[in-house]
N, C-alpha and C positions, 0 to 999 in steps of 0.2 A: 504493499499500501504506501502510496507518495505520501511523503509528510510534508504540510504545508508549514507557512511559516503563520499562518493563523491558529495550527494546532498547536504550535510550539508556545505561542503566546498564551494560550488559553491554558495550557500546564504549567507555564511559567507564572501567570497571575494566580493561579491556585494555590499553587505549591510554596512558591518564591525559591524555586530551583532557576540556577542559572541557564541560559541559552543552549549552551553544548549540551548541556548536563538533561536538560529536558529534551531535545533533539533526539540524544542518544537512547533514551527510556523509551520515547515514541518507536524509535526504530528497532528497539530490542523487542518491544510489544506488538508489533506491526501496527501501530496507530491506535490501540486499545488505549483509551484514556485513561479509564480506571486501573488497568495494568501498569501503567506507565506510573500512575501514581505510588501503586502498591510496589514497583521497580525503586522508584525514587529513594521511598521510605526505606526499602530493605538496604540501601545503600548507604542512608543515613543523610540523603541529600535533600530531603522535605518533610514537613511535618504531613499529618493527617489532613486531606483537603476537606474543607467546608463547604460544602455545594453551596449552603445557605448564602453565602457569601459573593457569590455570581449572581444572586436573583436582581431584576431589575424591573418587574410590573409594578405599575402604579396602583393606587386604591388605598381600601381601608380594610381592617378588621374590625368589626362590632361584635360587643357582647352584650348578653342581655340575661338576669339571672331572676328564676322565680322560684322561691322556697329553696326545694332540694335539688334543684334542676336548673344547669345553665346551658348555654349555646354561644358558640362563637362562628360567624359567617365572614368569609371574605369578598369582598365585592371589589373586581377590577376598573381600572380604567386605563384610558392609553397616557395620561398625564397627570403629573402633581396638580397641575394647576385645577384640574376637573373635581380631584380628592377634595379639594380647599373648596369646592362650592357649595353653599349653604342649601342649595335644592338637592343636589347629590348626597348630601351628609343626612340629608332628611330621610331622604328613599334609603339609604342603607339603615338607618335606626328602625324603619319600620320594617325591614326586612329581617333586621335581628330579633323585633320582638315577635314577628309570625314565625319565625323560627322555633320557639319556644313551644311552639304546638306541630312542630314538624317531626317526623323518624327519620328522614333523610335528605339528601340535596335534591331529588326528583320531587319527593312531595313538599318541599319547601318551594320549589318553582312552581307547582299546583296550587298553593295557598294563595288566598284570596286576601288581598289590600284593598278596602274600598272599594271595592266591586270588581277589580281586576287582579288577574292572578300575579304573583312576583314576576314571573316570566313577560309577562305583556307590560307590567309596570316599567321593567328594564327596557323592554324594545322602545316604548314610547319615549323612556326619558333619552335612548338614544338617537333618535328623532330630533328632540328638541334641542339635546347639546351638543349633536352633530359629533361625537366621538364613541367608539365601540366601547362597551360594557359588557360587562358578565359575573355572575355570581358564580365563582370558582368552588368554594368550598364551605363546608359546613360539619363541625363538629359538637356533639353533644356530652355532657356529662351530669351524673346524679349522685347523690351523697345525703349523709345526716346535714351537713352542710355545704354549700357553695358559695365561693368567693371568688371575685373578679379583679383583673387588673389591665390597663391599656398603657403601652408605652408611646409615647411620641404624642399624645393625645391631641386631635385636631379637633374635637369636639367631647362634649361626655359620654363615655362609654365606647369609642371608637379612637382607632390610631394604626400605628405601622405593625404593632405586634400586640395580641388580644392573649391573657391568659386566664385560666379558670383553675381553681383548684378545689377540689372536693376532700372534705375532711369529717370527722367524728369531733366532738367537742364544740364550744362557742365561744373560740376564741377567733374574731374576726381580724382583729390587728396581726396576728401572728400569721393567720391564714395570709395576709395581703402582702407581708413580709416574703413568705414563701413564692408568692406569685410573681411579685419582684425578681426573688431569684430566679425564677424558672424563664423569667424574660431576660434578664442577663446572661445564664449559664445555660440556657438552650440543652438539658439534658436530652439522652437519648430514649429515655425510659424511664419508670418509678423503679423498678429494682431490678435487679440482675434476673429474677423470675421472669419478668416481662421482656426483658430483651431478646431480641430474634436470635436463634440459635447460630444461625448462620453468619450473623454479624459478628459475633463471638467467635466464631470457628476462623472466621477470616483474618481478626485481629489476633488469634493465637498464631495462627500461619506466618503472619507478618512480621511477627514478635520473635517466631524462631527462626525465620531466613536472615534477621538483624543479629539476632544472637549468634548463628552459625558464621557469618562473618566474621567474629571475632576468633576462631577457630578453637574454642574451648570446646571439651569433651561433652556429648551428649547427655551426660549425667549431671554434669554442672549446667548444660542448658537446660535440662528440664526443672531445675529447682530455679534457676533465673527466670523460667517463664511464668512458675507460679506468684513470684513477685510482681512482675509487670503486670501479668491478668487480673492482680488484686488492685494494682495502681491503674489502670484501665477502667476497672468497675468504679470506682472511686471518683474516676474524672466524669462519666458519662450516664450514670444513673443519679437519681435525684437525691435518695435518700441516704446514699454515700459519699454524697459531695459535701465538700464544706460549705458551710452555711455563710455566704455574704454579709450576714450582719455581725455573725459571730464566728469568725474562720477556725477556733479552736472546737466548734462542734461541728458535727454533721449534720445534715437536715433531719435525718432522722432522730439524734440525739436531742437537738434542740426542741422537735417537736413533742419528745416525752419530756421535757421540761415544762414545755407550754401546756400540757395535759390533753393533747389533742395527737390524733391519726391522720396522716394523710394517706387517703385511700386511692387518689387519682388527680392526673391533671391532664388539660389541653391546653396547648400552645399551637397560634398560628399567627405566620408573618406573612406580610404583604409582599406577595412575589415569589414567596420560597419556591425553590424549584424550577422557575421559569427562566429560562434563559433569553439575554437581551441581544438583539440584531443590532450590532454597531457598525456605522459607515464614517469614513473622515467626512470633514467639511468639502472638500475637493471633490469627493467622488459624488457627493451627496449635490452638490451644484452641476456638476457634469450630467447627471442624470436628467435633471433637472431642463437643462438645454439640448438635451438629445433627441 
């Protein structure tokens, strides 16, 4: 497979690796971007790529809570300008409220707001504002108590990141602190038990490859991996992460002190997982005049 400059740039941007290292990684892996990231990590030339760092879609995430149920919805727009529009924000807030009575994204789109379905409401807004929009995601959570938090709030209950925390107990202030922690730390799962086994196995393999580069015996490597995987779990699982409010405690330990148990969470960030198509200004002007 031909390795293009754009591919090298994408790999460099996501890993911080040098140009020649990025090119070699892509060559060694026949252009497979994920495999190239792992190759760089094995050689100690990159940190784990964070796909969320390459997101670019605009819009808002809105949250709504009713008793023991919370919902978060992502509504995308083409530009940040529209995301700041009061009419757009009013529509997003209404969609979030409608989501409280929906089971999934499809049923949300079919739910009515002021006599029109959510899907039709968005279609009408596109016609008025003149910019493409979509209700991209919905996530719901239930618990004894649900607390919400939005980061970079553009209006009450909506911003660039929306977090919901389900918990037992009645310490809303602590729940909000945990929600803020989740917004910042972006854990992969609540605990090791909730983490995708394939993700664990992949990380273990990468760590073994890194360890083998040191030339140490397999028996030593096995012991090294135990420690490294424990460190990995402490980095990616919420309950094992160091609590940002008090780094001397894990989130689980802090929850115990606060008299609550965190039973689940939802975190949605605007544009997460969407790649942005970029063109340089000269190419854009040339296209306009062609």
